[in-house]
Kinemage of the C-alpha trace (Angstrom):
@kinemage 1
@onewidth
@group {chain A} dominant
@subgroup {mainchain}
@vectorlist {calphas} color= white
{ca met a 1} P 0.000 0.000 0.000
{ca thr a 2} L 1.527 3.359 -0.979
{ca ser a 3} L 0.693 7.033 -0.491
{ca gly a 4} L 3.048 9.383 -2.286
{ca ser a 5} L 6.544 8.683 -0.983
{ca arg a 6} L 5.141 6.537 1.860
{ca ala a 7} L 4.714 2.804 1.494
{ca phe a 8} L 3.588 0.001 3.806
{ca glu a 9} L 4.466 -3.655 3.545
{ca tyr a 10} L 2.629 -6.467 5.303
{ca trp a 11} L 4.328 -9.826 5.704
{ca his a 12} L 2.739 -13.213 6.435
{ca ile a 13} L -0.647 -12.342 4.954
{ca arg a 14} L -2.624 -13.682 2.025
{ca pro a 15} L -3.625 -10.449 0.207
{ca gln a 16} L -7.229 -9.705 -0.678
{ca val a 17} L -6.516 -6.415 -2.456
{ca lys a 18} L -4.513 -5.619 -5.582
{ca val a 19} L -1.972 -2.906 -6.336
{ca gly a 20} L -3.773 0.337 -7.185
{ca gln a 21} L -7.056 -0.738 -5.640
{ca his a 22} L -8.861 1.889 -3.538
{ca val a 23} L -9.128 0.941 0.137
{ca glu a 24} L -11.002 2.512 3.021
{ca ala a 25} L -9.486 2.808 6.494
{ca arg a 26} L -11.099 0.597 9.163
{ca lys a 27} L -13.321 -1.088 6.569
{ca thr a 28} L -11.262 -2.740 3.842
{ca val a 29} L -9.779 -6.131 4.739
{ca leu a 30} L -6.297 -6.135 3.240
{ca gly a 31} L -5.710 -9.841 3.734
{ca arg a 32} L -5.744 -12.838 6.026
{ca ile a 33} L -2.889 -14.043 8.200
{ca arg a 34} L -1.168 -17.023 6.672
{ca lys a 35} L -0.958 -20.265 8.589
{ca pro a 36} L 1.030 -21.245 10.565
{ca ala a 37} L 2.663 -17.788 11.011
{ca gly a 38} L -0.046 -16.503 13.365
{ca his a 39} L 1.286 -12.923 13.177
{ca val a 40} L 1.936 -10.037 10.785
{ca his a 41} L 5.019 -7.898 10.168
{ca leu a 42} L 4.403 -4.259 9.230
{ca thr a 43} L 7.120 -2.248 7.498
{ca glu a 44} L 6.812 1.469 6.741
{ca leu a 45} L 9.038 3.023 4.097
{ca glu a 46} L 9.596 6.675 3.257
{ca asn a 47} L 11.279 7.364 -0.081
{ca gly a 48} L 12.403 3.734 -0.074
{ca arg a 49} L 13.977 3.968 3.397
{ca val a 50} L 12.693 1.916 6.332
{ca val a 51} L 11.330 4.118 9.135
{ca asn a 52} L 9.892 3.379 12.567
{ca pro a 53} L 6.073 3.373 12.297
{ca leu a 54} L 5.740 3.883 16.078
{ca ala a 55} L 7.596 7.220 16.107
{ca arg a 56} L 5.572 10.321 16.908
{ca gly a 57} L 3.718 11.696 13.902
{ca arg a 58} L 3.425 8.336 12.158
{ca leu a 59} L 0.922 5.649 13.150
{ca thr a 60} L -1.205 7.194 15.892
{ca pro a 61} L -2.601 7.020 18.464
{ca tyr a 62} L 0.048 4.857 20.088
{ca his a 63} L 0.645 4.625 23.831
{ca asp a 64} L 3.459 2.825 25.604
{ca thr a 65} L 3.972 2.865 29.356
{ca thr a 66} L 6.213 -0.201 29.634
{ca arg a 67} L 9.938 0.160 30.297
{ca pro a 68} L 12.729 -1.854 28.658
{ca ser a 69} L 14.920 -4.032 30.851
{ca ile a 70} L 18.656 -4.682 31.017
{ca asp a 71} L 19.260 -8.261 32.067
{ca ser a 72} L 23.057 -8.171 32.187
{ca ile a 73} L 26.224 -6.239 31.354
{ca ser a 74} L 29.320 -8.297 30.640
{ca leu a 75} L 32.892 -7.866 29.426
{ca arg a 76} L 34.545 -10.178 26.914
{ca gly a 77} L 38.108 -10.498 25.719
{ca ser a 78} L 36.838 -11.294 22.213
{ca asp a 79} L 33.548 -11.660 20.381
{ca thr a 80} L 33.339 -15.387 21.075
{ca gly a 81} L 35.342 -15.428 24.308
{ca pro a 82} L 34.076 -16.078 27.847
{ca asp a 83} L 32.989 -13.309 30.200
{ca leu a 84} L 35.767 -11.542 32.095
{ca leu a 85} L 35.810 -10.623 35.771
{ca pro a 86} L 35.013 -6.896 36.063
{ca asn a 87} L 37.368 -6.754 39.096
{ca phe a 88} L 40.449 -6.881 36.844
{ca val a 89} L 40.130 -5.437 33.339
{ca arg a 90} L 42.967 -4.531 30.998
{ca gly a 91} L 43.619 -3.964 27.308
{ca arg a 92} L 40.808 -4.093 24.770
{ca val a 93} L 37.465 -5.543 25.832
{ca glu a 94} L 34.109 -6.033 24.217
{ca ile a 95} L 31.230 -4.693 26.306
{ca val a 96} L 28.029 -6.694 25.824
{ca val a 97} L 24.580 -5.733 27.092
{ca asp a 98} L 21.579 -8.056 27.203
{ca ala a 99} L 18.577 -5.722 26.831
{ca glu a 100} L 14.989 -6.116 25.695
{ca asp a 101} L 11.594 -4.463 25.637
{ca arg a 102} L 8.037 -5.784 25.834
{ca pro a 103} L 5.183 -4.863 23.473
{ca ser a 104} L 2.879 -2.267 25.014
{ca met a 105} L -0.198 -4.170 23.808
{ca pro a 106} L -1.014 -7.747 24.817
{ca val a 107} L -0.038 -10.298 22.182
{ca arg a 108} L -2.176 -13.384 21.777
{ca gly a 109} L -1.284 -16.976 21.162
{ca glu a 110} L 2.195 -18.388 20.791
{ca trp a 111} L 3.868 -14.956 20.533
{ca arg a 112} L 2.620 -13.927 23.966
{ca asn a 113} L 5.289 -12.446 26.284
{ca leu a 114} L 8.076 -12.659 23.691
{ca pro a 115} L 10.502 -9.695 23.795
{ca val a 116} L 11.353 -7.047 21.226
{ca ser a 117} L 14.408 -4.832 20.857
{ca pro a 118} L 14.687 -1.496 22.688
{ca ala a 119} L 14.593 1.549 20.407
{ca leu a 120} L 17.709 3.127 21.924
{ca val a 121} L 20.715 1.844 23.893
{ca thr a 122} L 23.179 4.381 25.321
{ca trp a 123} L 26.092 4.235 27.760
{ca arg a 124} L 28.520 6.370 29.733
{ca ile a 125} L 31.378 5.839 32.170
{ca arg a 126} L 31.865 7.706 35.423
{ca ser a 127} L 34.392 7.436 38.244
{ca trp a 128} L 33.334 5.649 41.409
{ca ala a 129} L 32.912 9.123 42.922
{ca gly a 130} L 30.402 10.098 40.202
{ca lys a 131} L 32.537 12.246 37.873
{ca thr a 132} L 31.822 11.751 34.163
{ca val a 133} L 34.813 10.164 32.412
{ca val a 134} L 33.243 9.086 29.106
{ca pro a 135} L 30.135 11.133 28.168
{ca arg a 136} L 26.917 9.571 26.888
{ca arg a 137} L 27.339 7.594 23.682
{ca val a 138} L 24.862 5.741 21.487
{ca ala a 139} L 25.284 2.003 20.913
{ca ala a 140} L 22.065 1.334 18.951
{ca asp a 141} L 19.369 3.703 17.726
{ca tyr a 142} L 16.226 2.366 16.034
{ca arg a 143} L 14.076 5.445 16.649
{ca thr a 144} L 14.124 6.407 12.977
{ca thr a 145} L 15.430 3.435 10.990
{ca val a 146} L 17.306 0.124 11.260
{ca pro a 147} L 20.963 -0.646 10.458
{ca ala a 148} L 21.956 -2.282 7.199
{ca asn a 149} L 22.243 -6.068 7.191
{ca ser a 150} L 25.989 -5.683 6.628
{ca ala a 151} L 26.277 -3.878 9.990
{ca phe a 152} L 24.505 -6.599 12.001
{ca trp a 153} L 27.597 -7.949 13.793
{ca gln a 154} L 28.799 -4.400 14.502
{ca val a 155} L 25.632 -3.771 16.512
{ca tyr a 156} L 24.967 -7.215 17.982
{ca ala a 157} L 27.315 -9.606 19.806
{ca arg a 158} L 27.597 -13.334 19.204
{ca gly a 159} L 24.812 -15.193 20.946
{ca thr a 160} L 22.083 -12.920 19.554
{ca tyr a 161} L 19.070 -14.633 17.995
{ca gln a 162} L 15.445 -13.806 17.278
{ca asn a 163} L 12.254 -15.142 18.799
{ca met a 164} L 11.490 -18.692 17.670
{ca ser a 165} L 14.723 -18.723 15.683
{ca val a 166} L 15.807 -21.391 13.231
{ca phe a 167} L 19.196 -23.070 13.739
{ca gly a 168} L 19.824 -25.314 10.753
{ca pro a 169} L 17.073 -27.943 10.773
{ca his a 170} L 15.941 -27.000 14.290
{ca tyr a 171} L 13.006 -24.619 14.817
{ca ser a 172} L 13.046 -23.143 18.342
{ca tyr a 173} L 9.280 -23.132 18.734
{ca leu a 174} L 7.991 -20.947 21.609
{ca gln a 175} L 11.569 -20.031 22.635
{ca arg a 176} L 12.233 -16.354 23.323
{ca gly a 177} L 14.951 -14.430 21.514
{ca cys a 178} L 18.081 -12.831 22.956
{ca phe a 179} L 19.351 -9.338 22.053
{ca leu a 180} L 23.026 -8.840 22.931
{ca phe a 181} L 24.233 -5.343 22.045
{ca lys a 182} L 27.841 -4.300 21.537
{ca leu a 183} L 28.369 -0.917 23.124
{ca thr a 184} L 31.127 -0.153 20.610
{ca pro a 185} L 31.604 -1.527 17.054
{ca lys a 186} L 35.219 -2.329 17.952
{ca pro a 187} L 36.539 -3.434 21.365
{ca phe a 188} L 36.835 -0.654 23.924
{ca asp a 189} L 40.426 0.209 24.844
{ca thr a 190} L 40.651 0.451 28.630
{ca arg a 191} L 44.054 2.104 28.244
{ca thr a 192} L 42.172 5.321 27.440
{ca leu a 193} L 41.279 5.355 31.154
{ca arg a 194} L 43.558 5.702 34.141
{ca asp a 195} L 43.909 2.647 36.326
{ca gly a 196} L 41.157 2.720 38.891
{ca val a 197} L 37.518 1.920 39.665
{ca tyr a 198} L 34.705 3.025 37.361
{ca asp a 199} L 30.956 2.651 36.882
{ca leu a 200} L 29.577 1.796 33.443
{ca val a 201} L 25.994 3.086 33.170
{ca val a 202} L 23.824 1.609 30.398
{ca thr a 203} L 20.343 2.909 29.543
{ca ala a 204} L 17.748 1.198 27.335
{ca ser a 205} L 14.801 3.274 26.062
{ca asp a 206} L 11.722 2.641 23.941
{ca ile a 207} L 10.285 4.781 21.144
{ca arg a 208} L 8.237 6.822 23.650
{ca gly a 209} L 11.172 7.578 25.935
{ca asn a 210} L 10.423 5.094 28.720
{ca ser a 211} L 13.800 3.916 29.978
{ca arg a 212} L 15.677 1.842 32.512
{ca ser a 213} L 19.359 1.932 33.500
{ca gln a 214} L 21.798 -0.533 35.016
{ca thr a 215} L 25.342 -0.068 36.311
{ca leu a 216} L 28.413 -2.319 36.208
{ca arg a 217} L 31.366 -1.441 38.442
{ca phe a 218} L 34.736 -2.464 36.993
{ca thr a 219} L 38.408 -1.980 37.795
{ca val a 220} L 40.986 -1.032 35.159
{ca his a 221} L 44.480 -2.361 35.824
{ca asn a 222} L 46.839 -1.924 32.873
{ca arg a 223} L 50.161 -0.973 34.462
{ca ala a 224} L 52.483 -3.598 35.891
{ca gly a 225} L 52.218 -4.646 39.530
{ca trp a 226} L 49.317 -4.523 41.944
{ca ile a 227} L 47.327 -1.461 42.844
{ca gly a 228} L 45.121 -0.888 45.826
{ca ser a 229} L 41.633 0.514 45.466
């Protein structure tokens, strides 16, 4: 369905209208959900570019009072490496955040209670005394559009998968997805900080600005020998 430079795509439906056919809002049935999908994907495009249909000024009215959650913050030595102890961090590390949001409207059937991605993930670093060391930076921003497929592994860390994902011949029916965000496209160099104790503050927000933050305290120790803190 198109309107000037705006276009809408519906996935997983059996269409009952044709291109160019006149439709009437709230009356015309565009199609029926295909079995066994049980759900519909809606994509809005503006001048051929994917945009967020839930942003203000687009599909309205839309209300959201739920807040995203941050389930964990972890440090890795490499993309596929094990988690590191935050008590002793040195060199380059990958910072991984497990964050998710919940749909504001109840979802029926097998997709009930499955998570979605937050619209915005930001982070900052402060000293243990509260002084800002690294100002607020954006890790992922879906408020206007989505990243290119080629940038997927720059945004997400290994271990990310969608709801009811398919792994080879295995279909993970009814299994929830996992969204692991990299805070930086390349590993963060702890040598840009002085040795000492810091707080990493991560904030996940939805399209309406509801947010939740979580903090990880970590110790940087790059110089030789032991330090007290």
